[in-house]
N, C-alpha and C positions, 0 to 999 in steps of 0.2 A: 172482200167480202161486198154487202151492198147488193140490190136485187142480180145486176148483171154479171155477177161472180158466180152465184148459182155455190154449188156445192162443187169443193176443187178437189182435183186429180193430177196427178203428174206432177211437172216440175214447173207451178202457177208462178207468174211474174211477182215485182214486188210489188206489195201491198203501201198504202200510205195510210200514215194516222196524222191526225193533227192534235197536237197536245195542247191547251193552254192552262197556264200555270204560273201565277207566280215568281218572280224570279229566286226568290227566298226559297221554293221548293225543287227548283232544278236539279239539283247535286242530290237529294235525295231520292229523286226520280229516275236516276242514272240506270239503277241495276235494272229495271223495266225497259228501260229504252234499250240498252244492250241489249236486254232477252229477246227485243222486238228486230234489233236488226240481225240476232242472229237464227229469226225467225222470217225473215227477208219482208222485213216489214219495218218501214223508213218511218221515221218523224222527225214532222214539221214543227217546231217547239217555238213556242209565241206566249211572250209575257201578256200576261191581265192583271197587272199590279195595280189598274184603276177601277176594277170590277169587270163584272162577268160580262162578257158578250152578249150580242145576241144569236143565241148559237145558230138557232135556223136559220135565220139573215145570213151567217157568215158561208155555212155551206151551203145555201140556196147561190152562192153566187159562184161555186163552182163544181167541176164536174169531176175530179178526178181522189175523193176521196173514200177511204174503205171505212174509216168508222173516226171518232172523236172520243178524247178525253177531255174533262175539263174538270181540274181543279180550284179550289178558289175560296173565302174567306167561310169560316166552320158558320158563318150569323146566316149565310142563304140556305136557303133549307130545298129538297131535290122539286117539291113543286114549284118554286119560284125559279130553278136556274133553267129544266131544261122542259119541254113542251110535253114530250110522251118517249118513249124507248129510240125512236130515230125519229131522224125528219130527211127533209127531201133535199137533193143536190141539183144544180142548174139542168139535168136532162130529166128530172122525176123520178133519180132514183132513191130508194130509201138507204140512208146510212146511219148504222146504230151511232147511239152518242149516252155515254155515261157521263157521272158525275162522282167525285172524290172530294166532300171536304179535307180542308187544309186544317184539323185540329191543334195539331201542333206537329214539327218536323218529325219525332219521332217517329208519331205514327204514321204520315205521309212514306217515311222510310221503312218503317215496317211492313206497308202492303207493299211498297213497290222490291222489297226481297220475297215477299210471299207468291207477287204474281210472275218473278223471275223465275222462280224455284219452282212452279208450276209448268213454267213454261220447258224447263230443262230438265225437268225429270223425264226419265226411261219410262213413257207410260204409251201403250199403244192399243189397249183393250177397254172396248164399251162397257162401261156398269153405271147404275142408276139405283140411287138410295130413295127410298120413297118414305117420306115421315107426313104423320096424321093425326089430328085429334078423335080421339076414343069417341067417336060419335057416329051413327047408320050410315047418315047423309054422307061423311068425308071417307069413312069404309068401303062406299061402296066406289067414290072416285079412284079411291084405290084400287080397287078389285079393278075397275072398266083399266086404272093404268095396266095393272098385271098383264091382262088380258091384250093388251094393245101392242104392250112392247116390245121390239121386233125379238127374232126369238135368236140373232147372235150377241143379244144384249143379255151383262147377268143383269137380274136386279135385286138388291134386298131390302124386304119388308120390313120397315122402321116403324110401323104406327101404333100408335099412344097403348091400345091392346097388350103389345108388345116389347114395352123396354121404358123405364124409368126414365126423367129428368136427366138422372145420370149420368144412364145408358144414351143417350142422346149426344150431351157431350161428348160420352168415348166414343159413338159410333162415326160423328162426325170427325173423329182424328183417327178415323182410319187412312182417309184422305182419297176418298172415292170420289171420280172424276165430276160426276153432276148428282146433287140431291134434289130435292121438290118436296116442300110442304102443302098438306092440304089441309084446313080448318078455319078457326078464327084465328084471327092479328090484334093485334095492337101498333100501337107506334114505338112499341120498349121491346117486342117480339110476339114467340106464339103463345097462343092460351092453352093448346094440346101439352100434355105433361105436365098438368100443374104451372105452368107457365116457365117458358124456356128465355130467357134475357143475354143480353149482352154481358151483364155481370157475372155470370156465369162460367164464362171464356176468360176470366182474369187472370187464369193463370196456366190456359190453356198449350200443351206442348204437345199437340197432336200436328199432323201431317194436316195439310191444309185440303180442302176439297177445290177441285174448279171453280164450280160456279155451285150457288144453291141459291133455289128460287124459291118464295114466298108468292103460292095463289093463295091472297085472301085479304080481306081490309087492314090498309094503313100502317103494314110494315117500313114504308118510304118515307111518312107524315112524322114532319116536328112538334104535332100537338102535345103540350106538356111536357115535353123532353127536350134536352138540345142535341139528341144524335141518337137518331131513327134506327132503330134494329138493320136495315137493312144497310143505313152506314156503317154499323159497328162490325159488321163480319171483316168486311174487307182492312179495315183499318188494325182492327187488332189481329190477324193473321190467319182467320178462320178459314177464309175461302177469297181465289184470286176475284171472285167479281159476286153479287148478289144482284136478288130482282126482286122488286117487291112497290107494293100500292101506296101513294098520296092519300087515298081517299079508301070510301066504298067504294065493294066492290059486289057483285051480284054472284051468286052462288053459279049459274046455268055461264055469265061468262067464266068463270075460275076452270069452268070445267071444260067451254070449247078449249082452251090455253092448253088444258093438260091431252085432250085429246090433238089439239095440232101441234103439241110438244112431242110427243109420242109419232104423228107421224113424220114432224121434224128428223128426228131419230133415226125412221128409218130410211131416209133420205140419204142418210150419212153425213152429218153435217157434224164437225171439228171444233167447234169453237162458239161462245156464246152469246155472241154480236150474229152470227151464220142462224144462231137455233133460235133466236127472237124473231127474227125475220122473218123465217117458213111459218115456225109457229103461230103470230098474232093473228088472232082471228079477223075475217072480214068485218065485222061490223065495231067502225071503229068505237062507239062505247068502251068498247070491253078492252079496248088497247089504250089509250090515253092516261088511266090511272096509276099506268105503272111506268117505272124507272129504271135502268140501270145503274147500279153503282162499282166503281173497280174499274178492271180491265176487261176492252170491249172485245180484247180476242182471247180471252183467257180459254184454253184449250180443256177439252171435255176426258180424254182418256186418263184410265188408270192403270196404275204399273199392276204389277205381279205380288207386290209386296201389299199393297192397297187394299188388294182380291183377298188375301191369306187373313189380312186384319180383319176387313169386313165378316169373313165368311166365321170368324173366331168369335163373332159377335155374341155373347148371352143374347140372348132373347125369350122371354114368355111363352110358349105355345104351348 
């Protein structure tokens, strides 16, 4: 991954990820480490039992990393652990960095098994599910995404005028490789659909998404909650990775992200870290609020079974 890698094709060389995690979590993370190895990704595992290190400083001293995953104490928040969705290495390359709070060992293991499942399922088809609040401002962004989505990508329009909250949970469980929400957000979830929260996935038994992105305010914020929406999704096995903001964001910046994401998909990205690097707006203020949570190598492709389930999702049209 990283800027120098670009979009990979053919037989790419093995890549490297730095995994910083407490020793007590190492066994729980093994399913993901094994899945990375099968995908030609070598994990350099280092214990961080004395607290979370300065990730930007650690990466700045290296020049051969393709991503970083930091697993740390649940009392730490995304805003205080990582400075942005990527940092710079010794050569000036951008390297995706992701966070995962170690709430419980069972939660960490659920995340690792979910991410490993996404890596190993036989998916090669590009598909995007668009979620959004039922409001003209956000429906226009969804319309723009529909127009910009590359023709080879299958698009599913699951905005608020077409789905209920229960339908959203069912649709996410179809296992489409990439999902994107536009609308208002809060630390505990989406405002759209009369509110979607982590507890709505308490009994989630669907197929996980590769990544679920929330282009809105505060879905990675810990304000008035012990666990943000962006953190809850990977820990509950809903998606291998998620993307959300730790503070307020501007609608214009989120629209830039949406356009950039479509451009990145047209360039052929296949993983969440690559997608974030290529889609990031040039304006730094649009990038800094966002954090990546979960697997920075989460695949974005979709299986034929997931496409069939998504196509069968009932909607109001």
